[in-house]
C-alpha positions in Angstrom: -83.9 119.2 93.8 -87.7 119.7 93.6 -88.6 120.4 89.7 -91.4 122.4 89.2 -94.1 121.8 86.3 -94.4 125.7 85.3 -94.3 127.5 82.3 -92.0 130.7 81.1 -93.9 134.2 81.9 -94.9 136.3 79.5 -94.1 140.0 78.9 -97.6 140.0 76.7 -99.8 138.4 80.2 -102.4 141.5 81.4 -104.2 140.8 84.2 -106.6 143.1 85.5 -104.6 143.3 88.7 -100.8 143.5 88.9 -99.8 143.8 92.7 -102.0 142.7 95.9 -103.5 146.8 96.0 -105.1 146.2 92.5 -106.1 142.9 93.8 -107.6 144.0 96.8 -110.0 146.8 94.9 -110.7 144.0 91.9 -112.3 141.9 94.6 -113.9 144.2 96.4 -116.4 144.6 93.0 -116.4 140.8 92.3 -119.9 139.7 92.5 -119.7 136.8 94.1 -123.5 136.1 94.5 -123.5 135.0 90.6 -121.5 132.0 91.6 -120.5 130.9 87.6 -119.9 134.2 86.7 -117.5 134.8 89.5 -115.9 131.4 89.2 -115.0 132.4 85.4 -113.6 135.6 86.5 -111.7 134.3 88.5 -110.3 131.4 86.9 -109.6 134.0 84.2 -107.9 136.2 86.1 -105.5 134.1 88.4 -104.5 132.3 85.2 -103.6 135.4 83.6 -101.9 136.8 86.6 -100.0 133.5 86.7 -98.4 134.5 83.0 -97.4 138.1 84.3 -93.8 138.4 85.7 -93.1 140.1 88.5 -91.3 140.2 92.0 -92.0 137.3 94.0 -93.4 138.8 97.5 -95.7 140.8 95.4 -96.7 137.7 93.9 -97.6 136.0 97.2 -99.2 138.8 98.9 -101.3 138.9 95.8 -102.1 135.2 96.0 -103.0 135.7 100.0 -105.6 137.8 98.9 -107.5 135.2 96.5 -107.3 132.6 98.5 -110.6 132.9 100.5 -112.7 133.8 97.3 -111.2 131.0 95.5 -112.3 128.7 98.5 -116.2 130.3 98.6 -116.9 129.3 95.0 -115.1 126.3 94.9 -116.8 125.0 98.0 -120.1 126.3 96.5 -119.3 124.8 93.0 -118.8 121.4 94.3 -122.2 121.2 96.4 -123.8 120.8 93.1 -121.4 117.5 92.3 -121.3 115.4 95.6 -123.0 112.0 95.3 -123.8 112.6 91.5 -124.4 109.0 89.5 -121.6 108.4 87.4 -120.4 108.7 84.8 -121.4 113.2 85.1 -123.4 113.9 82.8 -122.0 117.1 80.2 -122.8 119.9 82.6 -121.5 118.1 85.5 -118.5 117.6 83.9 -117.6 121.0 83.0 -118.5 122.2 86.4 -116.4 119.2 87.8 -113.2 120.5 85.1 -113.4 124.2 86.0 -112.9 123.1 90.1 -110.3 121.3 88.8 -108.7 124.3 87.2 -109.0 126.5 89.5 -107.0 124.7 92.4 -104.4 124.2 89.6 -104.4 127.7 89.0 -103.9 128.8 92.4 -100.9 125.7 92.6 -99.4 127.4 89.8 -99.4 130.7 91.5 -97.5 129.7 94.7 -95.3 127.4 92.5 -94.0 130.9 90.8 -93.3 131.7 94.3 -91.9 128.4 95.2 -89.5 128.7 92.3 -88.3 132.4 92.9 -87.3 130.9 96.7 -85.4 128.3 95.7 -83.6 130.7 93.1 -82.9 132.8 96.0 -85.4 135.7 96.2 -84.0 137.0 99.3 -87.3 138.5 99.9 -89.1 135.4 100.1 -86.4 133.5 102.7 -88.7 134.1 105.8 -91.6 132.5 103.7 -90.4 129.2 102.4 -92.5 126.9 104.8 -95.8 129.0 103.8 -95.1 128.6 100.0 -94.5 125.0 99.9 -97.8 124.7 102.5 -100.1 126.8 100.1 -98.5 124.3 97.1 -99.1 121.0 99.3 -102.5 122.1 100.2 -103.8 123.1 96.5 -101.9 120.4 94.7 -103.3 118.1 97.5 -107.3 119.4 96.7 -106.6 118.7 93.1 -106.3 114.8 94.3 -109.1 115.3 96.9 -111.4 116.5 93.9 -111.0 113.9 91.7 -111.6 111.3 94.1 -114.7 112.9 95.4 -116.2 113.0 92.2 -114.8 109.5 91.7 -112.5 110.6 88.5 -109.4 108.6 88.1 -106.5 111.1 87.5 -103.0 111.1 86.5 -100.1 109.2 88.8 -97.9 112.4 88.7 -100.3 114.3 90.5 -99.8 111.8 93.5 -95.8 112.0 92.7 -95.7 115.8 92.6 -97.5 116.2 96.2 -94.9 113.8 97.5 -92.0 115.5 96.0 -93.4 118.9 97.3 -93.3 117.4 100.7 -89.9 115.6 100.8 -88.3 119.0 99.7 -90.0 120.3 102.9 -88.2 117.9 104.8 -84.8 118.4 103.2 -85.3 122.2 104.1 -85.9 121.1 107.3 -89.4 123.1 107.5 -91.8 120.6 107.5 -93.1 121.3 111.1 -92.3 125.1 110.9 -96.4 126.7 111.4 -98.1 129.4 109.3 -100.9 131.3 109.5 -104.3 129.6 107.7 -107.3 131.5 106.4 -109.0 133.7 109.2 -111.0 131.3 111.7 -108.5 128.0 110.7 -105.9 127.0 113.4 -102.2 127.4 112.2 -101.0 125.1 109.9 -97.6 123.0 108.7 -96.5 121.6 105.7 -96.4 118.1 107.7 -99.9 118.6 108.8 -101.4 119.7 105.4 -99.5 116.3 104.0 -101.4 114.1 106.5 -104.7 116.3 105.9 -104.6 115.4 102.5 -103.8 111.9 103.0 -105.9 110.9 105.5 -108.9 112.6 103.6 -108.5 110.8 100.4 -107.6 107.5 102.4 -111.0 107.9 103.7 -113.0 107.3 100.3 -114.2 110.5 99.9 -116.7 109.9 97.2 -119.3 107.9 100.0 -119.2 110.7 101.9 -121.5 113.8 101.5 -121.1 117.7 101.5 -121.5 118.0 105.1 -119.1 114.8 105.9 -116.4 116.3 103.7 -117.4 119.3 105.7 -116.6 118.1 108.6 -113.9 115.7 107.9 -111.8 118.8 107.2 -112.4 120.8 110.4 -111.2 117.9 112.6 -108.6 117.0 110.3 -107.3 120.8 110.3 -107.1 120.0 114.8 -105.8 116.5 114.8 -103.6 116.2 112.0 -100.7 118.0 114.2 -100.8 115.4 116.6 -100.1 112.8 113.7 -96.3 111.4 113.2 -94.6 110.7 109.9 -91.5 108.9 110.6 -89.2 106.4 108.3 -89.6 103.8 110.6 -92.9 102.0 112.3 -93.7 99.6 115.3 -96.6 97.2 115.5 -98.4 96.6 118.5 -101.3 93.5 118.7 -104.4 94.2 118.3 -104.0 98.1 117.9 -104.8 100.0 115.0 -102.3 99.1 112.2 -99.7 102.0 110.8 -100.1 103.3 107.0 -97.1 103.9 104.9 -97.0 106.3 101.7 -93.6 106.3 99.1 -93.0 109.8 98.7 -90.9 108.5 95.4 -94.1 106.5 94.5 -97.9 107.8 92.9 -100.2 106.3 95.0 -101.8 107.7 98.2 -101.8 105.8 101.6 -101.4 102.2 101.5 -101.5 99.4 104.2 -98.3 98.3 105.5 -98.3 94.5 104.6 -96.5 93.5 101.3 -94.6 97.3 100.9 -91.2 96.5 99.7 -89.3 98.5 102.3 -87.1 101.1 101.0 -85.8 104.6 102.4 -88.4 106.5 100.8 -91.2 104.8 103.0 -92.8 107.1 105.8 -95.1 105.4 108.1 -98.7 107.1 109.7 -98.9 106.0 113.3 -102.2 105.0 113.7 -102.8 104.3 117.5 -103.0 107.8 118.3 -105.5 108.8 116.5 -107.6 105.7 116.8 -107.5 106.1 120.5 -108.8 109.8 119.8 -111.3 109.0 118.0 -112.3 106.2 120.2 -111.9 108.8 123.4 -114.7 111.0 121.4 -117.2 108.5 120.9 -117.4 107.1 124.4 -117.7 110.7 125.8 -120.9 111.1 123.4 -122.4 108.0 123.9 -122.0 108.7 127.8 -123.6 112.7 126.9 -121.5 115.4 126.6 -122.5 117.0 123.5 -120.1 117.6 120.5 -118.8 121.0 121.4 -117.8 119.9 124.5 -115.9 117.0 123.0 -114.0 119.3 120.5 -116.1 118.1 117.5 -117.9 121.7 116.9 -121.3 122.4 117.1 -122.2 122.0 113.4 -124.0 118.2 113.9 -125.9 117.0 116.8 -124.2 113.6 119.0 -125.9 111.2 117.0 -124.6 112.2 113.8 -121.2 112.8 114.8 -121.2 109.1 116.3 -122.0 107.7 113.9 -119.2 109.2 111.3 -116.8 109.1 114.1 -117.8 105.5 113.5 -117.1 105.2 109.9 -113.9 107.5 110.2 -112.4 104.5 112.2 -113.3 101.5 110.2 -111.6 103.7 107.0 -108.8 105.0 108.7 -107.9 102.4 111.6 -109.3 98.9 110.3 -108.5 96.5 108.1 -111.1 97.0 105.5 -110.6 93.9 103.6 -110.9 90.7 105.2 -110.1 88.4 102.1 -107.8 89.5 99.7 -109.2 89.2 96.2 -107.0 86.9 93.2 -106.8 88.4 89.6 -109.7 87.5 87.0 -111.1 88.1 83.7 -114.3 86.9 83.2 -117.2 88.5 81.7 -120.7 88.2 83.6 -123.9 90.7 82.5 -125.0 92.7 85.8 -128.7 93.9 86.2 -128.8 97.7 88.1 -132.7 97.4 88.6 -135.2 95.4 90.8 -137.2 94.6 87.4 -134.2 93.4 85.6 -132.5 91.2 89.0 -136.1 89.6 89.4 -136.8 88.5 85.3 -133.4 87.2 84.8 -133.7 84.9 88.1 -137.7 84.2 87.1 -137.5 84.4 83.5 -140.7 86.3 83.1 -141.0 90.0 84.0 -142.7 91.3 86.7 -146.5 92.3 86.5 -147.0 95.6 85.2 -148.9 96.3 88.5 -146.3 95.9 90.6 -144.4 99.1 92.2 -141.4 99.7 90.5 -139.8 100.4 87.6 -139.7 98.2 85.2 -136.0 98.4 83.1 -134.8 95.1 82.7 -131.8 95.9 80.7 -128.5 93.9 81.3 -124.6 95.6 80.7 -121.5 93.5 80.2 -118.8 93.9 82.3 -115.7 92.5 83.0 -114.2 90.8 86.7 -111.3 91.9 87.2 -110.5 90.6 90.8 -112.8 88.4 93.3 -113.1 86.7 96.4 -116.0 85.4 98.2 -116.8 88.7 99.4 -116.6 90.4 96.6 -115.5 91.5 93.1 -113.9 94.7 90.8 -115.2 95.0 87.5 -114.7 96.9 84.6 -117.5 97.9 82.2 -117.5 96.7 78.7 -117.3 100.0 77.0 -118.3 103.7 77.5 -121.8 103.7 77.0 -124.5 102.8 80.1 -126.2 103.9 83.1 -124.7 106.0 85.4 -124.0 104.1 88.7 -124.2 105.5 92.7 -122.4 104.0 95.9 -124.4 101.3 97.6 -126.8 100.2 94.7 -128.3 97.1 94.1 -127.7 94.5 91.5 -127.0 90.8 90.1 -124.1 89.4 88.6 -125.3 86.9 86.6 -122.6 84.1 85.2 -122.6 83.4 81.8 -124.8 80.4 81.1 -126.3 80.1 84.2 -129.8 81.3 85.4 -128.6 82.2 89.0 -127.1 85.2 90.0 -125.3 87.0 93.0 -126.8 89.7 94.6 -124.3 92.8 95.6 -124.0 96.3 96.0 -121.8 99.0 94.7 -119.3 100.0 97.2 -117.5 102.6 95.0 -117.9 104.2 91.5 -114.8 105.8 89.2 -114.6 106.8 86.3 -111.2 105.8 84.4 -108.6 108.3 82.3 -110.2 106.0 79.5 -113.8 107.0 80.0 -114.7 103.6 81.4 -116.6 102.4 84.4 -115.5 100.8 87.4 -117.2 99.5 90.6 -116.1 97.3 93.4 -119.0 95.2 94.7 -119.6 93.6 98.0 -121.8 90.2 97.7 -124.9 89.7 99.9 -124.5 86.6 101.4 -126.1 83.3 99.6 -128.2 82.6 96.5 -131.1 84.9 96.4 -134.7 83.8 95.3 -136.8 86.4 93.5 -140.1 86.4 95.4 -142.7 89.3 95.2 -143.7 91.2 98.6 -147.3 93.6 99.3 -149.0 94.8 102.1 -152.7 94.2 102.2 -153.2 97.2 105.0 -150.9 99.9 103.1 -151.2 101.8 100.4 -148.1 100.7 98.7 -148.3 98.1 95.4 -146.8 94.6 95.4 -142.7 95.2 94.7 -139.9 93.0 93.7 -138.0 91.4 96.8 -135.2 88.6 97.1 -135.0 86.4 99.7 -131.6 85.2 101.1 -131.1 81.7 102.6 -130.0 81.1 106.3 -126.5 80.2 105.8 -125.1 78.0 109.2 -121.7 77.8 108.2 -121.1 82.3 108.6 -123.9 82.4 111.3 -126.0 84.3 108.7 -130.0 83.8 109.6 -132.3 84.3 106.0 -133.1 87.5 105.1 -135.2 89.8 102.5 -133.8 92.7 100.3 -136.6 94.8 100.3 -136.7 98.3 98.1 -135.8 101.4 99.9 -139.1 102.8 102.0 -140.9 99.5 102.8 -139.0 98.7 106.0 -140.6 99.1 109.3 -139.8 96.9 112.7 -142.5 94.5 113.1 -144.7 95.0 110.1 -146.4 92.5 108.5 -145.8 91.6 104.8 -147.1 88.8 103.0 -143.9 86.9 100.5 -145.4 85.2 97.3 -142.8 82.6 96.1 -142.7 82.0 92.6 -145.0 78.6 92.9 -147.5 80.5 94.3 -147.0 80.0 97.9 -147.7 82.7 100.1 -145.8 83.5 103.4 -147.0 85.7 106.1 -143.5 87.5 107.6 -142.9 89.6 110.3 -140.0 92.5 109.9 -137.4 92.2 112.4 -134.5 94.9 112.1 -132.5 96.6 109.1 -129.3 94.6 108.5 -128.3 97.0 106.2 -129.4 100.0 104.1 -128.3 100.5 100.7 -129.0 103.4 97.8 -132.6 101.4 97.1 -132.8 98.5 99.0 -132.6 97.4 102.7 -131.6 94.0 104.0 -133.9 93.2 106.4 -134.7 89.8 109.0 -137.9 88.3 109.6 -139.6 85.8 111.1 -142.5 83.8 109.5 -145.6 84.0 111.2 
């Protein structure tokens, strides 16, 4: 039977509102224009309301009134936290924790109602599916916000979500349709569960706020068509299914290597893969996002690019090379100036157009392949890091380094930073670039050699803002040789760099 993590109610609790009528009156006077104040008041009163003993149906009706205001202030506060470097600073961390606390407060309220339902409250008999769906939604939002912010969380959150969903299967209410907020399509426990699993698997820490909103709207429309079953079938060249263990403490996982048990549930990804590809083709043929069922919030090109990102994350095998466990100490430079100095043994000239930060940090490589690595910072202190940031790993006692970019960044429960890095191909050579006919000052860059074995031509890693197709620049080598090159096309674009093709003139 489902166990809910609830403290007893308290007769001394004294919320401002004690029923749906009082709640409606209080909400009508709540000033949402002052975001911080409104958020604080909602959190305080919902927590106090959750302690207050009352009838199950009255509690449910009151919570339903609070959903819209709670969702609004959460969305506005989260906007201020999106795509921040990690770890968060003090004010950002306070805001993040308050977001988590409000989602938890809403989850607790509905869990009280679900507890009454399980205990046999006859007034709640028609509302079992709705109570479970709300519990799944708010429990899922706590997980999602941690992932979006890049903060590790207790595994018990996943276990709680899986137990809730397993309960809905046992009660045979997992597919029962329930109403959502006005303007949203009806949903179900199954739909909410699938939506949370896919949203979390899509690596939201790498998404902008509008991408998260777009994914949320699309998944609201698509999740009902995605099946969750106790078995799966594999088809050659099709998108592989994903799996979740209802008895475990993780989200979606790739099926390969998972031990079989009765608690495994499989998401067939072929229908979703086909849906994404069809919408992509229709957009390429000239239909508008609105005609394709993607809404009218973004233009066709933006939707095309985001559909491609989602297909890659949901339906494609993202890691072509398995990582081996490791325990190797390394130093990392996170600035072009630091990388340049490490490679050349001398600092950049003061006239160059870059920040002259040359400090390195100590990190531990915990897993690695030829394509990339996972690392943990040696201590709690150090710079703040973003996704797709250029860096260089300097092996102990060697002047060489490996260039890479951060794929993901996470703050662990112990406060230390963990990152995933993808390597850029080839041993880099530190050079300087200049453009005589431009106002830009010389800047550090890194020349990556051609690698015929993997059919990779030579490329230049240059600072963001320097690339323009056909642009002619000078490349100054350490031996004094100057080579004039014409830039070709952008191979990849990071936060603070671009890797570009070139031809010598």
